[in-house]
N, C-alpha and C positions, 0 to 999 in steps of 0.2 A: 306515664306509666310504663307503658310498653317499650317505649321510644329509650328510658334509660336503664331498661332491662337488655337490649338490643344492644345499645352502648357498652355497658358492662361484660357482656358475654364476647363482643367484637374486642374487649380490651384484654381479655381472658386468652382470647384465643391469637392474638398479635403477640403475646409474652409467651405462649406456648410455641407459636410458629418461628419468633426470634430465637429462642432457646434450641429447636430443632435446627435452625440454620447455623447458628454457633457450633453445636455439636457436629454437625457436617463437615464444617469448615475447619474443624481441631482433627476430624477424624483424617482428614487429608494431609493439614499440615504437620501433625507432632508426630503422624506413621505410627511405628509399632510401640514408642515410648508414651502414647495415649494416654495408657492406662494409671502412671504415675505422674499424669496431669491433674493438678487439682482443678481448674478450671474446668477441664474436661467430665471430671466427676462430678462436680457441680451440676452442669448441663444434664449428664445422664442420668442424674435423681429427679431433675425437673422433669425431662421429658419420657420416663419410664413409665407413668401412667398411660400415656399416649400411646406408647409401643405395646404395652399390655392390651389396650383396647383394642388398638389395630391387627392385633393378633388374633383375639377375639373372634372380629368381623373377617377377617379375611380368609378365604377360602383355603384347605389344606395345600394346595398345589402351590401357593405362593411362598417360597422359601424365606427362611428366617433372613436373609441377607438383603432380601428386597423391601422387608419391611419399613424401613427407614424411608425409603421413596413411598412406600404406599400411603403412609402417615403424613409427609410433606403434603403428597398428592389431596389428601384428606382435610387437611388443615387450609391450605390454598381453596378447596372448594368451600368449606365453612366459612372462610374469610367473605369469598364472593357472593355469598347466599346473605350472610349478615349485611354486607353491605347496600345491596339491591333492597333488602328490608327496612337497612335504616333510610335510606331515601325516600322507598314508599309512606313511611310513617312521617317524614319529615315534610312531605308535600302533603300529605292528608292532613296533616296540623295546619300549615299555612294555608289550606284552601279552605279550610272550615273553621 
């Protein structure tokens, strides 16, 4: 049961991570026309809860331009934690 929860959380985290990376790539590639890009708007909609959560937990001295990088770091950190947890749960399951 716990293993399934970790796999589900890892999947959700991966979707959020890919959406954030896609949004970042379009930010660079589309330039100033990114606001009219429909794909960028969809990715921005997907990543907006992540950005809001990151802004809430970030200290005040972190400027808004860096929130995306901080969100990426937090998602990568969460991914690493979930990978380690998944491996531990799997090894515990096959050992016992």
